[in-house]
PQR file with spaces between the fields and no chain letter, atoms N, CA, C, O and H, PARSE charges and radii, in Angstrom:
ATOM       1  N    MET     1      54.067  -88.275  -39.476 -0.4000 1.5000
ATOM       2  CA   MET     1      52.870  -88.435  -38.630 -0.0000 2.0000
ATOM       3  C    MET     1      51.791  -89.200  -39.414  0.5500 1.7000
ATOM       4  O    MET     1      51.509  -88.942  -40.585 -0.5500 1.4000
ATOM       5  N    ALA     2      51.218  -90.148  -38.689 -0.4000 1.5000
ATOM       6  CA   ALA     2      50.071  -90.948  -39.367 -0.0000 2.0000
ATOM       7  C    ALA     2      48.795  -90.283  -39.090  0.5500 1.7000
ATOM       8  O    ALA     2      48.563  -89.835  -37.967 -0.5500 1.4000
ATOM       9  H    ALA     2      51.447  -90.358  -37.739  0.4000 1.0000
ATOM      10  N    GLU     3      47.930  -90.191  -40.082 -0.4000 1.5000
ATOM      11  CA   GLU     3      46.617  -89.566  -39.864 -0.0000 2.0000
ATOM      12  C    GLU     3      45.573  -90.662  -39.679  0.5500 1.7000
ATOM      13  O    GLU     3      45.616  -91.719  -40.308 -0.5500 1.4000
ATOM      14  H    GLU     3      48.119  -90.554  -40.995  0.4000 1.0000
ATOM      15  N    LYS     4      44.680  -90.371  -38.828 -0.4000 1.5000
ATOM      16  CA   LYS     4      43.553  -91.319  -38.544 -0.0000 2.0000
ATOM      17  C    LYS     4      42.378  -90.913  -39.358  0.5500 1.7000
ATOM      18  O    LYS     4      41.628  -90.027  -38.949 -0.5500 1.4000
ATOM      19  H    LYS     4      44.646  -89.512  -38.317  0.4000 1.0000
ATOM      20  N    LYS     5      42.185  -91.510  -40.480 -0.4000 1.5000
ATOM      21  CA   LYS     5      41.151  -91.082  -41.419 -0.0000 2.0000
ATOM      22  C    LYS     5      39.768  -91.664  -41.022  0.5500 1.7000
ATOM      23  O    LYS     5      38.736  -91.041  -41.270 -0.5500 1.4000
ATOM      24  H    LYS     5      42.795  -92.230  -40.812  0.4000 1.0000
ATOM      25  N    GLY     6      39.767  -92.805  -40.435 -0.4000 1.5000
ATOM      26  CA   GLY     6      38.484  -93.447  -40.070 -0.0000 2.0000
ATOM      27  C    GLY     6      37.814  -92.900  -38.810  0.5500 1.7000
ATOM      28  O    GLY     6      36.633  -93.172  -38.592 -0.5500 1.4000
ATOM      29  H    GLY     6      40.606  -93.311  -40.234  0.4000 1.0000
ATOM      30  N    GLU     7      38.519  -92.144  -37.977 -0.4000 1.5000
ATOM      31  CA   GLU     7      38.059  -91.687  -36.724 -0.0000 2.0000
ATOM      32  C    GLU     7      36.814  -90.765  -36.861  0.5500 1.7000
ATOM      33  O    GLU     7      35.825  -90.955  -36.154 -0.5500 1.4000
ATOM      34  H    GLU     7      39.478  -91.923  -38.154  0.4000 1.0000
ATOM      35  N    GLY     8      36.873  -89.780  -37.761 -0.4000 1.5000
ATOM      36  CA   GLY     8      35.813  -88.812  -37.874 -0.0000 2.0000
ATOM      37  C    GLY     8      34.562  -89.406  -38.425  0.5500 1.7000
ATOM      38  O    GLY     8      33.461  -88.992  -38.062 -0.5500 1.4000
ATOM      39  H    GLY     8      37.677  -89.625  -38.335  0.4000 1.0000
ATOM      40  N    PHE     9      34.708  -90.391  -39.312 -0.4000 1.5000
ATOM      41  CA   PHE     9      33.571  -91.067  -39.872 -0.0000 2.0000
ATOM      42  C    PHE     9      32.858  -91.922  -38.843  0.5500 1.7000
ATOM      43  O    PHE     9      31.627  -91.922  -38.819 -0.5500 1.4000
ATOM      44  H    PHE     9      35.602  -90.728  -39.606  0.4000 1.0000
ATOM      45  N    GLN    10      33.557  -92.640  -38.003 -0.4000 1.5000
ATOM      46  CA   GLN    10      33.003  -93.493  -37.035 -0.0000 2.0000
ATOM      47  C    GLN    10      32.162  -92.692  -35.996  0.5500 1.7000
ATOM      48  O    GLN    10      31.075  -93.120  -35.608 -0.5500 1.4000
ATOM      49  H    GLN    10      34.557  -92.639  -38.022  0.4000 1.0000
ATOM      50  N    SER    11      32.685  -91.538  -35.565 -0.4000 1.5000
ATOM      51  CA   SER    11      31.993  -90.720  -34.598 -0.0000 2.0000
ATOM      52  C    SER    11      30.731  -90.091  -35.244  0.5500 1.7000
ATOM      53  O    SER    11      29.699  -89.925  -34.593 -0.5500 1.4000
ATOM      54  H    SER    11      33.568  -91.190  -35.880  0.4000 1.0000
ATOM      55  N    GLY    12      30.849  -89.759  -36.512 -0.4000 1.5000
ATOM      56  CA   GLY    12      29.678  -89.219  -37.180 -0.0000 2.0000
ATOM      57  C    GLY    12      28.685  -90.214  -37.578  0.5500 1.7000
ATOM      58  O    GLY    12      27.516  -89.869  -37.749 -0.5500 1.4000
ATOM      59  H    GLY    12      31.687  -89.894  -37.041  0.4000 1.0000
ATOM      60  N    ALA    13      29.083  -91.485  -37.746 -0.4000 1.5000
ATOM      61  CA   ALA    13      28.175  -92.497  -38.060 -0.0000 2.0000
ATOM      62  C    ALA    13      27.250  -92.832  -36.885  0.5500 1.7000
ATOM      63  O    ALA    13      26.087  -93.160  -37.117 -0.5500 1.4000
ATOM      64  H    ALA    13      30.033  -91.765  -37.607  0.4000 1.0000
ATOM      65  N    GLY    14      27.705  -92.766  -35.673 -0.4000 1.5000
ATOM      66  CA   GLY    14      26.874  -92.955  -34.557 -0.0000 2.0000
ATOM      67  C    GLY    14      25.747  -91.972  -34.447  0.5500 1.7000
ATOM      68  O    GLY    14      24.623  -92.324  -34.090 -0.5500 1.4000
ATOM      69  H    GLY    14      28.650  -92.500  -35.484  0.4000 1.0000
ATOM      70  N    LEU    15      26.045  -90.789  -34.743 -0.4000 1.5000
ATOM      71  CA   LEU    15      25.034  -89.645  -34.675 -0.0000 2.0000
ATOM      72  C    LEU    15      24.012  -89.859  -35.763  0.5500 1.7000
ATOM      73  O    LEU    15      22.816  -89.720  -35.504 -0.5500 1.4000
ATOM      74  H    LEU    15      26.958  -90.503  -35.033  0.4000 1.0000
ATOM      75  N    ILE    16      24.418  -90.183  -36.941 -0.4000 1.5000
ATOM      76  CA   ILE    16      23.607  -90.371  -38.055 -0.0000 2.0000
ATOM      77  C    ILE    16      22.655  -91.542  -37.747  0.5500 1.7000
ATOM      78  O    ILE    16      21.456  -91.461  -38.014 -0.5500 1.4000
ATOM      79  H    ILE    16      25.389  -90.296  -37.152  0.4000 1.0000
ATOM      80  N    ARG    17      23.174  -92.570  -37.216 -0.4000 1.5000
ATOM      81  CA   ARG    17      22.366  -93.760  -36.931 -0.0000 2.0000
ATOM      82  C    ARG    17      21.326  -93.397  -35.804  0.5500 1.7000
ATOM      83  O    ARG    17      20.196  -93.886  -35.829 -0.5500 1.4000
ATOM      84  H    ARG    17      24.148  -92.637  -36.999  0.4000 1.0000
ATOM      85  N    TYR    18      21.696  -92.609  -34.908 -0.4000 1.5000
ATOM      86  CA   TYR    18      20.811  -92.092  -33.791 -0.0000 2.0000
ATOM      87  C    TYR    18      19.673  -91.361  -34.376  0.5500 1.7000
ATOM      88  O    TYR    18      18.523  -91.632  -34.032 -0.5500 1.4000
ATOM      89  H    TYR    18      22.614  -92.213  -34.888  0.4000 1.0000
ATOM      90  N    PHE    19      19.943  -90.434  -35.255 -0.4000 1.5000
ATOM      91  CA   PHE    19      18.808  -89.522  -35.743 -0.0000 2.0000
ATOM      92  C    PHE    19      18.001  -90.250  -36.712  0.5500 1.7000
ATOM      93  O    PHE    19      16.827  -89.911  -36.857 -0.5500 1.4000
ATOM      94  H    PHE    19      20.878  -90.213  -35.534  0.4000 1.0000
ATOM      95  N    GLU    20      18.514  -91.264  -37.432 -0.4000 1.5000
ATOM      96  CA   GLU    20      17.610  -92.022  -38.325 -0.0000 2.0000
ATOM      97  C    GLU    20      16.583  -92.816  -37.530  0.5500 1.7000
ATOM      98  O    GLU    20      15.457  -92.995  -37.992 -0.5500 1.4000
ATOM      99  H    GLU    20      19.468  -91.540  -37.315  0.4000 1.0000
ATOM     100  N    GLU    21      16.956  -93.308  -36.316 -0.4000 1.5000
ATOM     101  CA   GLU    21      16.020  -94.113  -35.586 -0.0000 2.0000
ATOM     102  C    GLU    21      15.073  -93.259  -34.743  0.5500 1.7000
ATOM     103  O    GLU    21      14.140  -93.820  -34.169 -0.5500 1.4000
ATOM     104  H    GLU    21      17.871  -93.162  -35.940  0.4000 1.0000
ATOM     105  N    GLU    22      15.244  -91.980  -34.632 -0.4000 1.5000
ATOM     106  CA   GLU    22      14.388  -91.215  -33.804 -0.0000 2.0000
ATOM     107  C    GLU    22      13.041  -91.030  -34.482  0.5500 1.7000
ATOM     108  O    GLU    22      12.946  -90.701  -35.664 -0.5500 1.4000
ATOM     109  H    GLU    22      16.003  -91.524  -35.098  0.4000 1.0000
ATOM     110  N    GLU    23      11.970  -91.263  -33.658 -0.4000 1.5000
ATOM     111  CA   GLU    23      10.679  -91.168  -34.176 -0.0000 2.0000
ATOM     112  C    GLU    23      10.040  -89.944  -33.700  0.5500 1.7000
ATOM     113  O    GLU    23      10.268  -89.539  -32.560 -0.5500 1.4000
ATOM     114  H    GLU    23      12.047  -91.531  -32.698  0.4000 1.0000
ATOM     115  N    ILE    24       9.165  -89.256  -34.587 -0.4000 1.5000
ATOM     116  CA   ILE    24       8.519  -88.006  -34.150 -0.0000 2.0000
ATOM     117  C    ILE    24       7.230  -88.476  -33.461  0.5500 1.7000
ATOM     118  O    ILE    24       6.395  -89.186  -34.022 -0.5500 1.4000
ATOM     119  H    ILE    24       8.979  -89.584  -35.513  0.4000 1.0000
ATOM     120  N    LYS    25       7.138  -88.048  -32.267 -0.4000 1.5000
ATOM     121  CA   LYS    25       5.943  -88.359  -31.450 -0.0000 2.0000
ATOM     122  C    LYS    25       5.335  -87.046  -31.160  0.5500 1.7000
ATOM     123  O    LYS    25       6.008  -86.118  -30.712 -0.5500 1.4000
ATOM     124  H    LYS    25       7.816  -87.471  -31.812  0.4000 1.0000
ATOM     125  N    GLY    26       3.975  -86.947  -31.427 -0.4000 1.5000
ATOM     126  CA   GLY    26       3.233  -85.865  -31.074 -0.0000 2.0000
ATOM     127  C    GLY    26       2.580  -85.368  -32.402  0.5500 1.7000
ATOM     128  O    GLY    26       2.868  -85.898  -33.475 -0.5500 1.4000
ATOM     129  H    GLY    26       3.429  -87.702  -31.791  0.4000 1.0000
ATOM     130  N    PRO    27       1.666  -84.305  -32.300 -0.5600 1.5000
ATOM     131  CA   PRO    27       0.982  -83.946  -33.501  0.2800 2.0000
ATOM     132  C    PRO    27       1.855  -83.262  -34.502  0.5500 1.7000
ATOM     133  O    PRO    27       2.713  -82.454  -34.146 -0.5500 1.4000
ATOM     134  N    ALA    28       1.647  -83.575  -35.733 -0.4000 1.5000
ATOM     135  CA   ALA    28       2.289  -82.826  -36.814 -0.0000 2.0000
ATOM     136  C    ALA    28       1.474  -81.546  -37.221  0.5500 1.7000
ATOM     137  O    ALA    28       0.338  -81.627  -37.687 -0.5500 1.4000
ATOM     138  H    ALA    28       0.950  -84.232  -36.022  0.4000 1.0000
ATOM     139  N    LEU    29       2.068  -80.476  -37.033 -0.4000 1.5000
ATOM     140  CA   LEU    29       1.307  -79.187  -37.318 -0.0000 2.0000
ATOM     141  C    LEU    29       2.008  -78.504  -38.597  0.5500 1.7000
ATOM     142  O    LEU    29       3.234  -78.445  -38.695 -0.5500 1.4000
ATOM     143  H    LEU    29       2.991  -80.410  -36.654  0.4000 1.0000
ATOM     144  N    ASP    30       1.211  -78.043  -39.474 -0.4000 1.5000
ATOM     145  CA   ASP    30       1.757  -77.260  -40.532 -0.0000 2.0000
ATOM     146  C    ASP    30       2.356  -75.907  -40.075  0.5500 1.7000
ATOM     147  O    ASP    30       1.739  -75.172  -39.304 -0.5500 1.4000
ATOM     148  H    ASP    30       0.215  -78.091  -39.394  0.4000 1.0000
ATOM     149  N    PRO    31       3.477  -75.625  -40.534 -0.5600 1.5000
ATOM     150  CA   PRO    31       4.111  -74.325  -40.095  0.2800 2.0000
ATOM     151  C    PRO    31       3.219  -73.063  -40.311  0.5500 1.7000
ATOM     152  O    PRO    31       3.220  -72.109  -39.534 -0.5500 1.4000
ATOM     153  N    LYS    32       2.495  -73.143  -41.383 -0.4000 1.5000
ATOM     154  CA   LYS    32       1.610  -71.890  -41.537 -0.0000 2.0000
ATOM     155  C    LYS    32       0.659  -71.837  -40.446  0.5500 1.7000
ATOM     156  O    LYS    32       0.363  -70.735  -39.984 -0.5500 1.4000
ATOM     157  H    LYS    32       2.494  -73.918  -42.015  0.4000 1.0000
ATOM     158  N    LEU    33       0.102  -72.982  -39.940 -0.4000 1.5000
ATOM     159  CA   LEU    33      -0.836  -72.908  -38.924 -0.0000 2.0000
ATOM     160  C    LEU    33      -0.331  -72.410  -37.629  0.5500 1.7000
ATOM     161  O    LEU    33      -1.074  -71.790  -36.867 -0.5500 1.4000
ATOM     162  H    LEU    33       0.343  -73.877  -40.316  0.4000 1.0000
ATOM     163  N    VAL    34       0.946  -72.666  -37.342 -0.4000 1.5000
ATOM     164  CA   VAL    34       1.547  -72.122  -36.183 -0.0000 2.0000
ATOM     165  C    VAL    34       1.736  -70.590  -36.329  0.5500 1.7000
ATOM     166  O    VAL    34       1.567  -69.865  -35.350 -0.5500 1.4000
ATOM     167  H    VAL    34       1.549  -73.169  -37.960  0.4000 1.0000
ATOM     168  N    VAL    35       2.058  -70.127  -37.446 -0.4000 1.5000
ATOM     169  CA   VAL    35       2.181  -68.637  -37.678 -0.0000 2.0000
ATOM     170  C    VAL    35       0.830  -68.001  -37.573  0.5500 1.7000
ATOM     171  O    VAL    35       0.728  -66.925  -36.983 -0.5500 1.4000
ATOM     172  H    VAL    35       2.196  -70.717  -38.242  0.4000 1.0000
ATOM     173  N    TYR    36      -0.237  -68.599  -38.113 -0.4000 1.5000
ATOM     174  CA   TYR    36      -1.579  -68.084  -37.979 -0.0000 2.0000
ATOM     175  C    TYR    36      -2.086  -68.024  -36.569  0.5500 1.7000
ATOM     176  O    TYR    36      -2.790  -67.086  -36.196 -0.5500 1.4000
ATOM     177  H    TYR    36      -0.154  -69.473  -38.592  0.4000 1.0000
ATOM     178  N    ILE    37      -1.735  -69.019  -35.776 -0.4000 1.5000
ATOM     179  CA   ILE    37      -2.119  -69.109  -34.315 -0.0000 2.0000
ATOM     180  C    ILE    37      -1.452  -67.912  -33.583  0.5500 1.7000
ATOM     181  O    ILE    37      -2.103  -67.191  -32.827 -0.5500 1.4000
ATOM     182  H    ILE    37      -1.163  -69.780  -36.079  0.4000 1.0000
ATOM     183  N    ALA    38      -0.205  -67.738  -33.819 -0.4000 1.5000
ATOM     184  CA   ALA    38       0.566  -66.728  -33.247 -0.0000 2.0000
ATOM     185  C    ALA    38       0.094  -65.361  -33.530  0.5500 1.7000
ATOM     186  O    ALA    38       0.026  -64.530  -32.624 -0.5500 1.4000
ATOM     187  H    ALA    38       0.324  -68.323  -34.433  0.4000 1.0000
ATOM     188  N    ILE    39      -0.244  -65.083  -34.774 -0.4000 1.5000
ATOM     189  CA   ILE    39      -0.844  -63.740  -35.221 -0.0000 2.0000
ATOM     190  C    ILE    39      -2.152  -63.641  -34.550  0.5500 1.7000
ATOM     191  O    ILE    39      -2.432  -62.594  -33.966 -0.5500 1.4000
ATOM     192  H    ILE    39      -0.189  -65.757  -35.510  0.4000 1.0000
ATOM     193  N    SER    40      -2.954  -64.594  -34.575 -0.4000 1.5000
ATOM     194  CA   SER    40      -4.349  -64.529  -33.905 -0.0000 2.0000
ATOM     195  C    SER    40      -4.122  -64.133  -32.407  0.5500 1.7000
ATOM     196  O    SER    40      -4.763  -63.206  -31.911 -0.5500 1.4000
ATOM     197  H    SER    40      -2.726  -65.444  -35.050  0.4000 1.0000
ATOM     198  N    LEU    41      -3.278  -64.788  -31.758 -0.4000 1.5000
ATOM     199  CA   LEU    41      -3.106  -64.531  -30.384 -0.0000 2.0000
ATOM     200  C    LEU    41      -2.691  -63.094  -30.050  0.5500 1.7000
ATOM     201  O    LEU    41      -3.198  -62.450  -29.131 -0.5500 1.4000
ATOM     202  H    LEU    41      -2.757  -65.541  -32.162  0.4000 1.0000
ATOM     203  N    ALA    42      -1.700  -62.625  -30.889 -0.4000 1.5000
ATOM     204  CA   ALA    42      -1.226  -61.262  -30.759 -0.0000 2.0000
ATOM     205  C    ALA    42      -2.344  -60.292  -30.983  0.5500 1.7000
ATOM     206  O    ALA    42      -2.421  -59.302  -30.257 -0.5500 1.4000
ATOM     207  H    ALA    42      -1.288  -63.148  -31.636  0.4000 1.0000
ATOM     208  N    ILE    43      -3.252  -60.512  -31.975 -0.4000 1.5000
ATOM     209  CA   ILE    43      -4.344  -59.620  -32.293 -0.0000 2.0000
ATOM     210  C    ILE    43      -5.267  -59.676  -31.106  0.5500 1.7000
ATOM     211  O    ILE    43      -5.705  -58.624  -30.641 -0.5500 1.4000
ATOM     212  H    ILE    43      -3.189  -61.317  -32.565  0.4000 1.0000
ATOM     213  N    ALA    44      -5.590  -60.851  -30.583 -0.4000 1.5000
ATOM     214  CA   ALA    44      -6.545  -61.071  -29.489 -0.0000 2.0000
ATOM     215  C    ALA    44      -6.024  -60.297  -28.234  0.5500 1.7000
ATOM     216  O    ALA    44      -6.821  -59.660  -27.545 -0.5500 1.4000
ATOM     217  H    ALA    44      -5.233  -61.706  -30.960  0.4000 1.0000
ATOM     218  N    VAL    45      -4.729  -60.347  -27.942 -0.4000 1.5000
ATOM     219  CA   VAL    45      -4.151  -59.663  -26.732 -0.0000 2.0000
ATOM     220  C    VAL    45      -4.254  -58.172  -26.919  0.5500 1.7000
ATOM     221  O    VAL    45      -4.530  -57.450  -25.961 -0.5500 1.4000
ATOM     222  H    VAL    45      -4.082  -60.865  -28.502  0.4000 1.0000
ATOM     223  N    GLU    46      -4.040  -57.689  -28.130 -0.4000 1.5000
ATOM     224  CA   GLU    46      -4.168  -56.267  -28.314 -0.0000 2.0000
ATOM     225  C    GLU    46      -5.557  -55.803  -28.247  0.5500 1.7000
ATOM     226  O    GLU    46      -5.751  -54.682  -27.775 -0.5500 1.4000
ATOM     227  H    GLU    46      -3.817  -58.275  -28.908  0.4000 1.0000
ATOM     228  N    LEU    47      -6.589  -56.531  -28.667 -0.4000 1.5000
ATOM     229  CA   LEU    47      -7.972  -56.224  -28.553 -0.0000 2.0000
ATOM     230  C    LEU    47      -8.373  -56.220  -27.128  0.5500 1.7000
ATOM     231  O    LEU    47      -9.110  -55.332  -26.700 -0.5500 1.4000
ATOM     232  H    LEU    47      -6.431  -57.441  -29.050  0.4000 1.0000
ATOM     233  N    ILE    48      -7.933  -57.152  -26.386 -0.4000 1.5000
ATOM     234  CA   ILE    48      -8.269  -57.289  -24.923 -0.0000 2.0000
ATOM     235  C    ILE    48      -7.714  -56.071  -24.231  0.5500 1.7000
ATOM     236  O    ILE    48      -8.399  -55.510  -23.376 -0.5500 1.4000
ATOM     237  H    ILE    48      -7.334  -57.873  -26.733  0.4000 1.0000
ATOM     238  N    LYS    49      -6.546  -55.639  -24.538 -0.4000 1.5000
ATOM     239  CA   LYS    49      -5.993  -54.364  -23.931 -0.0000 2.0000
ATOM     240  C    LYS    49      -6.725  -53.192  -24.332  0.5500 1.7000
ATOM     241  O    LYS    49      -6.682  -52.222  -23.575 -0.5500 1.4000
ATOM     242  H    LYS    49      -5.989  -56.094  -25.233  0.4000 1.0000
ATOM     243  N    VAL    50      -7.417  -53.117  -25.440 -0.4000 1.5000
ATOM     244  CA   VAL    50      -8.196  -51.921  -25.804 -0.0000 2.0000
ATOM     245  C    VAL    50      -9.547  -52.015  -25.140  0.5500 1.7000
ATOM     246  O    VAL    50      -9.979  -50.998  -24.597 -0.5500 1.4000
ATOM     247  H    VAL    50      -7.452  -53.905  -26.055  0.4000 1.0000
ATOM     248  N    PHE    51     -10.256  -53.113  -25.124 -0.4000 1.5000
ATOM     249  CA   PHE    51     -11.556  -53.176  -24.579 -0.0000 2.0000
ATOM     250  C    PHE    51     -11.658  -53.396  -23.115  0.5500 1.7000
ATOM     251  O    PHE    51     -12.710  -53.141  -22.528 -0.5500 1.4000
ATOM     252  H    PHE    51      -9.906  -53.939  -25.565  0.4000 1.0000
ATOM     253  N    PHE    52     -10.569  -53.877  -22.474 -0.4000 1.5000
ATOM     254  CA   PHE    52     -10.554  -54.090  -21.015 -0.0000 2.0000
ATOM     255  C    PHE    52      -9.282  -53.469  -20.426  0.5500 1.7000
ATOM     256  O    PHE    52      -8.387  -54.188  -19.981 -0.5500 1.4000
ATOM     257  H    PHE    52      -9.715  -54.084  -22.951  0.4000 1.0000
ATOM     258  N    PRO    53      -9.203  -52.066  -20.424 -0.5600 1.5000
ATOM     259  CA   PRO    53      -7.944  -51.500  -19.888  0.2800 2.0000
ATOM     260  C    PRO    53      -7.825  -51.602  -18.398  0.5500 1.7000
ATOM     261  O    PRO    53      -8.854  -51.539  -17.726 -0.5500 1.4000
ATOM     262  N    LEU    54      -6.660  -51.753  -17.824 -0.4000 1.5000
ATOM     263  CA   LEU    54      -6.507  -51.866  -16.448 -0.0000 2.0000
ATOM     264  C    LEU    54      -5.819  -50.648  -15.904  0.5500 1.7000
ATOM     265  O    LEU    54      -5.589  -50.555  -14.698 -0.5500 1.4000
ATOM     266  H    LEU    54      -5.824  -51.804  -18.370  0.4000 1.0000
């Protein structure tokens, strides 16, 4: 049986080329900032539940 050695590399090369050309569009946020915002929102929701019970 003959093996096709080049087939896997060609299919992978197209994906690599695609991801190298992709540009990041949008704001770049620091991951720590995202965590701080999530924690702040969680605290705000809990405080709202305490001070404005329904």
